[in-house]
N, C-alpha and C positions, 0 to 999 in steps of 0.2 A: 663490284666494278674494279678494274685495275687502273693504276695511275698512268697518265700520259701527258703530253704537252703539245699545245697548238701555237702557231705564230700569233702575234698580237692582232686584235681585231681592229678594224678601221672602216671608215666610210667606203662602200663599194669593194670591200676586201673579200674575206673568205666566206661570207654568208649571204644567202638570198633573203631579201627583206620580206619575210612572211612569218606569222606567229599564231599560236593558239590563244595564249593569254593576252598577248599584245603584238601588234604588227610593227616590226622594225623596218623603217624606211631608210633610204640613203641618208647618211649623216647622223643616224641615231644608233648608238652603241648599246650593248648589253649593260655596260657600266652605268650609263645614264638612266636606263630603265630600272636597274636593280636598286639605285639610290632611292627610288620612289616606292620600294617594297612590292613591285609587280613582277610576277614570273614571266618569262619569255621563252620563245622557241623559234628556231630558224632552220632553213635548209642550208646544207653545205654544198658549195659548188665543186664541180669536178675540176681537176682530178681529186678523188676522195682520199682522205688520210687513211692509211692502212691501220686498222685497229691493232692494239698491242695484245689483245686477248683472243682466244678462239671463240667462234660463235656458239651460241647455245639456243636451244628451242624455247620459244616463248609463245603463249597463246592468249587470245582474247575471244570472248563470246559476243557475237553480233547477230541480232535477229534469230536467236536460238541456235546458231551454228558456231562451232569452234573453229577459229582461224589460227593456223600455225605459221610462225615466222622463225627464221634462223637469224638471230641478232647477236651483235657484239656490243656489249654494254660497258662503256669505259668512262672512268672519272678522269677529267682533264683539268688543267690549270690554264686560265686565260690571263695573260699579262694585263695588269691594270684593273682586273675584275675579280678574279678568284676562281673558286671551284665551279665546274659546270659538268654537264653530262653529254657524252657523245654516243649516239645510237647508229649502228651501221646494219643495213639489211643485206643479207647474203642470198644470192640466187646463182646456182651453178658454180658454187665455190668462189664467187667474187662479189665485192661490194657494189650494189646497184643503186643504193639510196642511203643517204646519210643526213642526220639532223643533229643539232646542238640544242640543249635545253637547260634552263635553270632548275627545272623540276626533277628532283632526284628520287622521288617516292612513287610516282605513277607507274603502272605497269608499262614496260617498254613496248610491248606488242600493241597496246591501245594507242600510244602516241604515234607509232609507225603507221597504224591503220588509218588514223584520223588525218595525218598530214599527207600520206601517199594518195588517199582518195581525193583530197583537195588538189593535189598536184595533177592527178589524172584529169580532173574537170578542167583545170586551166589549160592543160595541153590540148584537150579535145577542142575547146573553144578557139584556141590559137590556131590549130590546124584547120578547123572549119572556116575561119576567117581568111587564112592565107590561101587555101586551095579551093574553097567553094564560094568565097565572097558572100557569107551569109548576110552581111549588112546590106548588100544590094537586093536581097530578096525581101527586105522589110519595106513596108509602105508607111510613110509618115504623113499621109494625107489625113485630114480630119473632117468629120461631119459636124456641122453646127447644129446643136439641139438646145432646147430651153435649159438654162442653168437653174436646176432646182436644189442647189446646195443650200443647206440651212445656214442662215446668218442671223445676226441680231435684228429683231424687229424694230425699225426706227420709231414707230409709234410707242412701243413699250419703253424704249430707251428714253424718249421724251417724257413719257408719263412718269417714269422713275425719277427723272430730274425734277419734274414739277412736284412730285411727292416729297422729294428731299427738301426742296425749297419751302413747301408748305409746312413740313415737319419742323424746320428751323424757325419758321415764323410763329408756330404755336408754342414755342418754348417760353415759359413764364406765364402763359394764359391759363387760367383755371379751367379744369374740365367741366365743372358744374357751378351754377349760381343759384341763389334763392329765386323762386318763381316770381316773387313780387319785385325783384330787381329787374327782371326781364319784362314782366307784364305789370305795369303800375296799377295798384289797387287790387291785385289778386288776393283773395282771402280763402280760408278753408275752415271747416268746423273743427273745433277742439273740445273734447269732452271735459266737463267740470269734474275732475277726478275726486276732489274733496267731497262734493255732494254725493257722487255715486258711492264713494266709500262709506259715507254716513248711512245711506240707504241700505247698503249691504249689511252694515252692522245692526241696523234695526230689523231687517227682514230675517236674518238668520235666527235670532232669539225667538221671533214670532213663529218661524217654521218649527223650531225645536219644541216650543211650548205646545203647538197644535199636534205634533207627532206624539208627545208625551200624553196629552189628553186623550188622543184617539186610542192609544194602547190601553190606557186605564179603562176607557169606556168599553173596549172590545173584550176586556176580561169578563164583563158581565153580559155583553151583547152576543159575542160569538158570530159575527157577520163578516163574510169575505170583503164586503164593501165598507168596512168600518171607517176608512179614510174619507170616503165620500159622505158618509153619514155624519161624521164629525164636522166636516166643512159646512154641511147644511145646518147643523146645530149652532154654528157661530152666528147665524142670522136669526136665532131664536129671540123673540121679543121678551121684554122684562123691564124691571125698574131698579135703578141704583139709588139707595138711600144713604146719603152722607150724613153722619152724626159726628159730634165732637170726639167721641171715644170709640166709634166703630163704624164700619161700612157694611151695609147689607145689600146683597145682589139678589133680587127676587126674579126668578125665571118662570115664564109661563110653561105649563106642562105640555110637551109634545103630544100629538094625537095617537100614534101607535103605542099601545099599552107596554109592549116589550121594550120599546125604546125609552119610554118614560121610566120604567122600572130600572133599566140599566143606568140611565142618567142619574136617578135618585141614589143608587149605590155608589156611583162615581163621585157625586157631590159629598156624600158622607165621608168617603175616603179623603177627599181634598180638605174638608173642614177639620179633620183630625190633626192636620199639620199647621193650623192657624196661619193661613197665608196673609202676607202683608205687601203693600207697595214699597218699592225701594225708597228709603228716606222718609217713610211715613210709618209711625208706630201703631196706627190703628189696625185692628184685626178685620179681615174681610170674611164675611160669612155668606155662604151661598144657600139659598132657600128655593126649593122647587114647589111652586104653588100647588095647592090641593085641587083636584078636579072639581069643576063646577057641577053642583047637584042638579 
């Protein structure tokens, strides 16, 4: 761009109030807009300022088509503002369209295309209004129809207000209370954990002792149902003889010979370990009674 100089700008002066980045109206100057960091663009009024440089070809692609323009792109100095850009469009070797802009980087052909197209639209509407009276062709009569525009539901608004009030009233109120505070005299069953724990402690050793006895018996019995057989033997009749220095357990002989033989072998194995009661020093001796002749 080549340097040039324009007369000072002023309200209603050398520019038509129209812009791409911002619209400059009467009384608004580029200086006032530039102070806010906003780019501006305006139309120059005729008579146009003759550019100080020769026009050059510039192009822009619009909708896949390349549009060519002959433009004179000149750097100008505006009094009270500073540097700006003047673009002049040439047709038939004379300026037919001219704009001023603060944007010094955008392709000149694109700026000319955008602003000239807008100017053509404004001129078309102005001509149609002046010569065809297009506003007289418009009808402003209205048809009244049910207004189905969505608005706030009053019931929901009232419900929200009640909910807000209720929420505020609940502040500080416990969410839950003990049942017997609400229903006087309400009771529930509570297990006696100490007794249940004692029962479990007693049952587990009994279970382990029965399992150990069943395994010893099955070593001689060899029966798949040895656990059931052992459980039945626990009900075997007999006599317990307590003496000062010994305890003797006399068991009646079971009927099946193979079971009696297996039980006899298991008793012999148990007696070899001299079993005793906990806290009692007396030895326990198991005796399987002889068959009745």
